[in-house]
N, C-alpha and C positions, 0 to 999 in steps of 0.2 A: 405518616404512611411508612410501613416497614418495607424495605427492599431486601428480598431474599437472595440467597446465593445464586440461584438460577438466573435471576434478572441481572445481577452483576456480571456473571459469566457471559451471558448473551450480549450484554453491552460491550464487553471487552472483545469478544470474538467478532462482533459486527464491525467494530472500528478497525481491528487488525485486517480483516478481509477487505474492507472498503479501501483502506490506504494501500494495501498490497496491489489491488487491481488498478488503482490510480497510478501507482508507480510503474506497473507493467505497461499500461497504455501510454504513459508519458515517455517511458524509455523507448518503446517501439517507435513512437512518433518522432522523438529526437533522433533516433538512429536513422530513420528514413530521411529526415530533414538534412542530416549531416552528409549523406551520400547522394543527394540529388544530382543527377547527371552521371552517376556511376552505373556500373553494370547491375542487372537485377540480382546477381549472386552477391555482390558487395552490399547492396541495400539490404538483402535478407540477413546476411551474417551480421551486419552492423546493428540492425534492429533487434536481432536475437540477443546479441551481447549487451546492448544497452537496456533491453527489456529485462534481462536477468538482473542487472545492476539496479534497475528501477524497482524490481520486485523486492530485492534485499533492502533497499532504502525505504521503500513504502512499508515493508513489514516492520522495520525499526520504528518508523514514525507511528505506525498503528499501535505498536506495543506501548510506546511512550504515551500517546494520547489515550489509548484504552485504559492504561493504568491510572492516568490522571482522572479520567471520567469515572472509573470505578471508585477511586478514593473520594471524589467529590460527591457521588451519589451516596456512598457509605457514610460520609461525615455529615453532609447537609440534607440528605434525602429523608 
């Protein structure tokens, strides 16, 4: 079965978006967990900061796994 360029691109984009969102949610959760007992403003700012870092890290993970998935599908598909 031939895998066309659109399928490979969709696979890559799906993995990048999925891991970016997982990184954001994990970062927000970790930021809230770190500041439990703090003021609401501290909790909000910490969750935003770690959410941004989670987004960056999740995007990097998504790019790496997306590239690996596309290469796998291209070679073995």
